[in-house]
C-alpha positions as CSV (number, residue, x, y, z in Angstrom):
1,M,-5.3,-6.9,13.0
2,Q,-5.3,-6.7,9.3
3,L,-8.0,-9.3,9.0
4,R,-10.1,-7.5,11.6
5,S,-9.7,-4.2,9.7
6,F,-10.6,-5.9,6.4
7,S,-13.6,-7.5,8.0
8,E,-14.9,-4.3,9.4
9,K,-14.7,-2.6,5.9
10,L,-16.3,-5.5,4.1
11,L,-19.0,-6.2,6.6
12,K,-20.2,-2.6,6.4
13,E,-21.4,-3.5,2.9
14,N,-24.6,-5.2,2.3
15,I,-23.3,-8.8,2.1
16,P,-25.0,-11.9,3.6
17,A,-22.2,-12.5,6.1
18,A,-22.8,-9.2,7.8
19,S,-26.0,-10.5,9.3
20,Y,-24.4,-13.2,11.3
21,I,-20.7,-12.5,11.9
22,K,-18.7,-9.5,13.2
23,E,-15.3,-10.7,11.8
24,F,-14.2,-13.3,9.3
25,A,-12.4,-16.3,10.8
26,D,-9.7,-16.5,8.0
27,W,-8.4,-14.7,4.9
28,E,-9.9,-17.2,2.5
29,T,-13.4,-16.6,3.7
30,A,-12.9,-12.9,3.9
31,L,-11.5,-12.6,0.3
32,K,-14.1,-15.0,-1.1
33,S,-16.8,-12.7,0.4
34,V,-15.8,-9.9,-2.0
35,L,-17.9,-11.7,-4.6
36,D,-21.0,-11.1,-2.4
37,L,-20.7,-7.3,-2.8
38,P,-24.0,-6.1,-4.2
39,Y,-22.8,-4.4,-7.4
40,G,-24.9,-6.5,-9.8
41,D,-23.0,-7.0,-13.1
42,E,-20.4,-4.3,-12.4
43,K,-16.8,-5.4,-12.1
44,K,-15.8,-5.9,-8.5
45,L,-12.5,-4.2,-7.7
46,L,-10.3,-5.4,-4.8
47,I,-7.2,-3.2,-4.2
48,I,-4.8,-4.3,-1.5
49,D,-2.2,-1.6,-0.8
50,E,1.2,-2.5,0.7
51,F,0.5,-6.2,-0.1
52,P,4.0,-7.2,1.0
53,Y,3.2,-6.1,4.6
54,M,0.1,-8.3,4.5
55,C,2.2,-11.3,3.3
56,R,4.8,-10.7,6.0
57,G,2.0,-10.9,8.6
58,N,0.7,-14.1,7.1
59,E,2.9,-15.9,4.6
60,S,0.0,-18.1,3.4
61,I,-1.8,-15.1,1.7
62,P,-0.3,-15.6,-1.8
63,S,-1.3,-19.3,-1.7
64,V,-4.8,-18.4,-0.5
65,L,-5.1,-15.9,-3.4
66,Q,-3.7,-18.4,-5.9
67,N,-6.3,-21.0,-4.9
68,L,-9.2,-18.5,-4.9
69,W,-8.1,-17.2,-8.3
70,D,-7.7,-20.7,-9.9
71,E,-10.9,-22.1,-8.5
72,L,-13.2,-19.1,-8.3
73,F,-12.1,-15.6,-9.2
74,K,-10.8,-16.2,-12.7
75,D,-14.3,-16.9,-13.9
76,E,-15.9,-14.0,-12.1
77,N,-16.2,-10.3,-12.9
78,I,-13.5,-9.2,-10.5
79,M,-10.2,-7.4,-10.7
80,I,-7.6,-7.7,-8.0
81,V,-4.9,-5.1,-7.7
82,L,-1.9,-5.8,-5.5
83,C,0.2,-2.7,-4.7
84,G,3.4,-2.3,-2.7
85,S,6.4,-0.1,-2.4
86,A,8.8,-3.0,-1.5
87,M,9.7,-3.9,-5.0
88,S,12.3,-6.4,-4.0
89,F,9.6,-8.4,-2.2
90,I,7.2,-8.2,-5.1
91,E,9.7,-9.3,-7.6
92,K,11.3,-12.1,-5.6
93,E,8.4,-13.4,-3.5
94,L,5.4,-12.8,-5.7
95,L,6.3,-12.7,-9.4
96,A,9.3,-15.0,-9.4
97,E,8.9,-18.6,-10.8
98,K,7.8,-21.2,-8.3
99,N,5.8,-18.7,-6.2
100,P,2.1,-19.2,-5.9
101,L,1.0,-16.1,-7.9
102,Y,3.6,-16.6,-10.7
103,G,2.0,-16.4,-14.2
104,R,-1.4,-15.1,-12.9
105,A,-0.7,-11.4,-13.4
106,T,-2.5,-9.8,-16.3
107,G,-0.6,-6.6,-16.0
108,I,2.4,-5.4,-14.0
109,Y,3.0,-1.7,-13.6
110,K,6.1,-0.3,-12.0
111,M,5.7,3.3,-10.9
112,E,8.9,5.2,-11.6
113,A,9.9,8.4,-9.9
114,M,9.2,11.6,-11.9
115,S,12.0,13.1,-13.9
116,F,13.7,16.3,-12.8
117,Y,11.8,18.3,-15.4
118,D,8.4,16.9,-14.4
119,A,9.1,17.2,-10.7
120,V,10.2,20.8,-10.8
121,Q,6.8,21.8,-12.2
122,F,5.7,21.6,-8.5
123,F,7.8,24.7,-7.9
124,P,7.3,27.1,-10.8
125,N,8.5,30.2,-8.9
126,Y,11.7,28.7,-7.6
127,T,15.0,29.7,-9.1
128,D,16.9,27.1,-11.1
129,R,19.2,26.6,-8.2
130,D,16.4,26.0,-5.7
131,K,14.7,23.6,-8.1
132,I,17.9,21.5,-8.2
133,I,18.2,21.6,-4.4
134,A,14.5,20.7,-4.0
135,Y,14.8,17.8,-6.4
136,S,18.0,16.6,-4.7
137,I,16.1,16.5,-1.4
138,L,12.7,15.1,-2.6
139,G,13.6,13.2,-5.7
140,G,10.7,12.5,-8.1
141,I,8.2,11.1,-5.6
142,P,4.9,13.0,-5.9
143,H,4.0,12.4,-2.3
144,Y,7.2,14.1,-1.1
145,L,6.9,16.9,-3.6
146,R,3.4,17.7,-2.4
147,Q,4.7,18.3,1.1
148,F,6.4,21.5,0.0
149,D,4.4,24.6,-0.5
150,A,5.4,26.2,-3.8
151,D,4.6,29.6,-2.4
152,L,7.1,29.3,0.5
153,P,10.9,29.8,0.1
154,L,12.9,26.6,-0.1
155,E,14.5,27.1,3.3
156,E,11.1,27.6,5.0
157,N,9.8,24.4,3.4
158,I,12.8,22.5,4.7
159,K,12.3,23.8,8.2
160,R,8.5,23.1,8.2
161,N,8.4,19.8,6.3
162,I,11.7,18.0,7.1
163,L,13.2,19.4,10.3
164,T,9.9,19.7,12.3
165,K,9.0,16.7,14.4
166,G,5.6,15.2,13.4
167,C,5.7,16.2,9.8
168,V,5.6,13.5,7.1
169,L,9.1,13.9,5.9
170,Y,10.7,14.1,9.3
171,S,10.4,10.4,9.9
172,E,10.5,9.2,6.3
173,V,14.1,8.0,6.5
174,E,13.3,5.9,9.5
175,F,10.2,4.6,7.7
176,L,12.3,3.6,4.6
177,L,14.8,1.8,6.8
178,R,12.1,-0.1,8.6
179,Q,10.6,-1.1,5.3
180,E,13.6,-3.3,4.7
181,L,13.5,-5.0,8.1
182,R,11.6,-8.3,8.1
183,E,9.5,-8.3,11.3
184,T,8.5,-4.6,11.5
185,P,4.8,-5.3,11.0
186,L,4.9,-7.8,13.8
187,Y,6.5,-5.3,16.1
188,N,4.0,-2.6,15.1
189,S,1.1,-5.0,15.8
190,I,2.4,-5.7,19.3
191,I,2.8,-2.1,20.1
192,E,-0.7,-1.2,18.8
193,A,-2.1,-4.1,20.8
194,V,-0.4,-2.9,24.0
195,A,-1.3,0.8,23.3
196,A,-5.0,-0.2,22.9
197,Y,-5.1,-1.6,26.4
198,I,-3.4,1.3,28.2
């Protein structure tokens, strides 16, 4: 499913492969085709968000990227950015010695949560007490902080954005727990495939 989604996005661009295929057969061919993007001498930028999920779905991806980098990409005007929220996976499975991508990173940036004093800037009208409570609930994660409306009282934000089914923060705990389970992407792919045929 990930390869199909990547193929759809890449083949919408004006690359040669778009005239004769509807989907790439494998990740190596798909990733290599990024070089065919018609941007002239401009740097090509490939950003893969939640890269650990991609690797869990296909454990060969780091080796594929290693081979492409060593044989092709390192001499091209391309930048590859691999992002992920599962830091333990990135540190142990990607950056650790004896792993395919070890030593190939030109920069490693770990995003830290905002400090209390930075985070409470989202709520300039809250009392000091409410700022502390909001921070104790949301921490310093900008995405979480943006869910609250600074013009609403703290209690109303909690009701609307945490206790209401369907809102982003309602299922965040479940999401974070699932993030640590090994086969969640596989289960999600099966459920999506079944749902698509119902």
